[in-house]
Structures are given as C-alpha cells and as structure tokens.
N, C-alpha and C positions, 0 to 999 in steps of 0.2 A: 504493499499499500503506500502510495506517494503522499507525502505532506508539502504544502507549501504555505508561505507566509505573506501572501499577498490577498487582500480582501475582495478584489474583484478583477475580472480579466481572465484569460484563459489559465489553465491549470499549467504549471511550470514544474518541471523537476530540477531541482539545483544540485549539483554534483559537489560543490564546493563552497566554502566560505570567504575565499579570498578574492580580492580584487585584482584584476590584470596586473601582471608584474609580480605577483608574489611568487614564491619558489617552491611552495610546499602544497600539496592538495590535502584536505580534510573531508573525508567521506561523511555523509549524514545518514548512512543506512540505520544507525541506532537511534537518531534523534529526530523527536517530533518538532515540526516546525509550526509556530502559532502566527496568526495574523496580528498585528499590533492592536486592532480595535478589540480583540478578545481580551488580550491581557490588559488594556486600559479599563474595560469593564469590569474585568475580575479584581482589579485593585481600587476601584471606585475612583477611576480617572487618577490614578497614583495619589490618592489622598494622603496628606501627612499623617493622618490618623492611623494609617495602615503601615507606616514606616517601621520596619523591624530592626534596621541598623545602617549605617554607612560605612563603606571602605573607602580605599584610596582613589577609587575609578568610578564610583556611582553609589546609588543607593538601593536597598533591599527593601521589598514591600511584601506584605501579607496579601494573597489573592485568592479568590475562591471561584473556580471554573463553574460554567453552567450545569455540570453533572454533579456539583456539590464537593469537588475535590479541592481540598485546600492546598495552595502552593506558596512559594517563596519565590518571588521575581526580582532578579537581580538586574539592575539597570547600569547601562554603560555611559559615561559621559561623552557626547557626541564629537567632543573637541580632544578627546585623550588617544593619541597614536600608541602609546604604551599600553594603554587599558585595552585597545583594539588587539594587540599582540596577545594580550593575557587572556582575552576573552575567546580567541581562537585556540589558544594552549589549553585552556581548561575543557574546552568541548573535546578536542583530541585526546586529552588525558582520561577524562571521566566517563566519556561515551562508551568506552572499550572495556571497563571493567566494572565488576559489581561484586560487593561485599557487605556484609551486614553492619560493618562499621565504616563505610564510606557513604556520603550523602548521595542519593541518587539523583541524577540529572533526568529530568522528564522531556525537557525539549528546550527551544530558542526561537527568538524572533530576529530576523534581519529584514528592515523595511526601511528604505530611504537611509536616513543616518542613524536610525535606531538600532541598538543592539541590546538584546536582553537574554538572560539565560533562566530556565524556570527549573526550580528544584522541588522536591518534597518538602513539605512544610514541617518544622521541627518545633513541637509545641512548646518546649521549654528555652527556646532561643540557644545561646550559646554559654559553654561554660564560664566565660568570661564575665557575663551578666549574673549568672546564678551565683558565682563564687566571689568574685571581685567587683561587681557592679555597685551601683549606690545600694545603700542598705535597704531601701523600699523594694528592689529587685531581686535582691539575695534570696536563696533558698537554704534551708537548713539541709545539710549534706552529712550525714552521720559516716562513720569509718566504712561501713559496708558498702555504701553507695560511691564513696570516693574511691575504694578499692575497684568496684566494677567499672568505674569510669576510667581508671588507670588500665584495666587489664583490656577492657574493649578497645581503647586508643592504641593499645600496644598491638593488639590483633589486627587491627586495620592497618597499622605502618609495617607490619611484619608481611601482610599480604602484597603492598605495594612494592616492598623491598625484595621478597623472596619469591611470590607466587606470579604476580603480574608479569606479563611478558610483551614487550621487554619490561624490565624492572623501572620502577618510578621513584624518584627521589622529590618528595614534596617541596621542601625548601622554605615552609613557612608554617611549621608545626608551633601552634601557640594557643592560649586559651580561648580567644576569639573565633578561632577557626575549628573548634571542636563544638559540635552541636548537639544537643540533647532532645530525643523525642519524649513522647509523653510518659514513657516509662525509665526515663533518664538514661536510656541507653546512648552512648557516645558514638557520633559518627563524625569523621573527619572530612572537612570542605574548604572550599577555595583552592582551587589547583592551577590558578592563574600564573604561579611562579614554577610550576612542577617542570621536572626534567627527565627525559627517558634515559635509562641506563643499561644498554647491552651487557650481556653476561662477560665478554671479553674485555670491557673497560675499567680499569682500577681507579680512574678519576676524571673528572671533566673539568677543563679550565673555562671559567666563565665569569661574567660580571657578578659582583656580590649582591645578593637580593635576599630579603628576610626583614627580619624584625629586630630591632635593638633589645638586648636583654636576652634573646634567644640563640644569637648567632655563634656558632664554634669558632673559637679562636684563630684555628689554623685556615678555615674558610674565610673568615673576616681579613685576614692578613694576606693570604696568598691567592684567594680566588680559586683554590682547587678544591672541587665538589666532589664529595663521597656521600655513601648513605650514613655515615659516621655524623654528618651534620645533623641530619634529621633525629639521630639518637642523642645527640647533646641537646637540641631542642627539646625532646621528649624529656630528658632529664630535668631541665629546668621547668618544665610543665608539671613534673611529679612534684618539685619542691613548692610549687606553688599550691597544688592540690592538698599537700600535706599541711602546709603553714597558714593558707588562706591569705597569703600576701603576694601581690603581683610583681613581676619583673619588669615592667615599663618604667621608664624615668619618672613619671607622674607618681610612681608609688615609692619611690627610693627614700623620701623624708628628707629631713633636715641634715642628716649627715651625709646625704647623696651616695650612700652604700648600696651596691648592686645587691640583688637577691642572693647570689651566690656567696658574695662577701659577708652579707648579712648572717647567713646560715653557718658559715665558717666561724665567724667571730661572736655571735650571740645566739649560739645552740639553744640556751636556755629558754629562749622564747619562740622556737621554731614551730612547736605544736600550736595548732588553731584549737584554743579552748573550746569554741563553740562546737566544733566536730567532736570533742572528746567528752561531751555531754551524754 
C-alpha cells in the first residue's frame, strides 16, 4: 500500500526524502506519509496547549488522529538545514528497527517546507520531566521503578549496539531522550544524531555532537566515536536516576560542579532521599 503526503491531486509514490543533489537515498517502505492537514487537525492547529516539549530544531505536540490514536508530532523548523539532516537521519535509523525499548516511528509528513515526524504517544513524557523537571511535574519513582527504567534503557541500547544491522550508535543518550509509557516502561527516542556502525569499523571520526554533561571525554576531545560514547552517557544517566540530580549546567549549583565530580567528592548526598522512602 502506498502512502502520500499531499492533500489533493494525483496519488504520488515518493521513493526518497532527499531533494535533488543529496547523495543518499532513504526508502519509505516502512514509513507512513501523513498529509499536513491531518496533523494540523490532530494537534488542534498546533495549539500551544498540546505542546509536549521543545527540542533544538522544533516543537513536539500531542495529537489525536481520526481513529482515536494518540501520537506525538515532532515538527522541524523550516529554516534549519542541520535540522533537516537530523530529520532524514532519524527516519533512516528508526524506521528500520523495532524493539520494546525504542520509540516507534509511525510516519512523517513532507509537504512544501513542512517536515514532521509522527511517533507513538508516551503518556508520561520523558524521564527528564518525571525525575528532574519542575516539582509539579515530577513523579514518585521508587527504587523498583528506577531499576526497571535502568534495565529497559540498557536493553534498548544493547539492541542498537549488538543486534541492529548495521549497529547504531545513538550519540545523545540523556534523560530527555528516555521516554516513559503509561506503565513507566522506558523507550529511547530522538535518533537525529545517530550513526551507523558496521561490524568491521572500530571507530568513526566525526564532528562532536551530543549534550554537555553526557559526552565521553575521549569523544569530546578527539572526535573519535565508538559505542563506548553511548555507554559513558548511559553511566551518567544512571547517576541521575540514582541521585535525582541532573547533569546539565543548570543543575550544577553555585559550586559549578559536574554531576560526576559531585558524586566523587560528595558521595554522602548521592542517594535521592525521596526514592528511598
């Protein structure tokens, strides 16, 4: 069955998402194409009330399709060339893999200058919101729930590194990219910075990308990417889950101490007392 993303005119089969001059083709065999007007209607004309979050290249809205399916619609700023590259990368990466601990891509829209990704809706937003966000948004996560989030995230990451063919390095493992469903099962999202990693490759030299506070030192300094970069970021995430304290610069406090430094020199306060109840 073919899908198309234009609301009128003849049915068109689109083979790739690249404009002329791009060097790589991306198949849409596993991706449903939505008309812009369908997503506009689903999100209430992109009503701010339905805004779930804001990323570096656009806004994410909650939407409800005509059949009642709840979705998350990730929009892309029309003027962002880098965002366009990440949009294409995200489709390429996530449309070809499925795992219980990876967010499912439902489809996309490419109409005029509009670029959108449609994901399954995650009832409890992100781990960053549930654990590190404003107190009004935080959830009570006891140790058993935190352990389950750690294990589920590790399983998703292990799938990307070991079972996906070719292997995938995410490059941006962090609390805001770990999404929680209605049962608090974690799912890794946002594959805009991901890189393919064939079996015969030990490392990839690339521009440094990711989030401060989560970057592995050897990757940040040398630009040599390996799967260990994700493992380092995951280790920082574990510290956040255990301590209830974020690694971003906004969470460093007056002493401007990184989370890793704080854990090393102030171990007496590393346990989140709320979680220990």
